[in-house]
N, C-alpha and C positions, 0 to 999 in steps of 0.2 A: 886287257887293260880296262875295258868298260867305257866310262865317260872320261874324256880328256879333261884334266883339271885346269888346263891353260885356255883352251878354246871352247870346251863344252861339247865337242863333237862326239858321236858314238864311235867307239873303236872296238873292233872285234877282239874278243878274249884271245889271248895268246900273241897279239901283236905287241912287239917290244916298244913301239913309239907311235905317235899320232901321225897318220899320213897327211893330215890336213895342215897342221901347223908345225910338224916335226918335233913336238915336245917329246923328250925322252926322260922318263922318271929317273931321278938320281938314286943310286943305291947306297950312298954314304949317309950316315946319320948326322954327320957334321953339317951338311947342307940343309937337312930337314930341321935341325935345331934352330937355325937362324933364318928360316923362311916363314912367311905369313901369306896365306891365301886370301885374296880380296876379289870378289866378283869373278871367281874362276881363274884368276891369274895369280901366279906366285911371285912375291916380291921379297927383297932382302928386308928382314925385320928392322935392322938398324937404320936403313935408308928411309923406311916408312915412318919410323919413330921420329927421326930428324925432321922430315917433311911436315909431319903433323905438328911438332913442337914449333916450327917456324910459323905455323898458321894458328897457333894458340890452342892446339888440341893435344891429346895423348892417346895411347892405345886403349885405355879404358873408355874414352869417348867413342872410339871406333867400335869397340865390342858392344857398347850399349846403344849403338845406332843414333848417336847424338849429332852426327855430322851429316849435313844435307848431301844427297847423292851427287848433285851437280858440283858442289864444292869439293867433295871427295875426289871426283873424277878430275877436277882441275889440279888438285894437290898431287895425285898419282901420275898425272900425264907425263911429267918429266923424269919419272923413275924408270 
């Protein structure tokens, strides 16, 4: 697996999941199409978009790093 995309821990190649946080990569492309990775964690894209919109932002603002890290952390806390 390499580096766990959820917690950032090193995971031996060949391990099917992360032994530290139990992250198991999804094999379906449907889940991948609607997910977004922020700070090493995977979130539902629609939920992130809604949360950003509620706070006056959009995904473009996120991609261009226009959102303060602390504020982004507060926005994503409830997801």
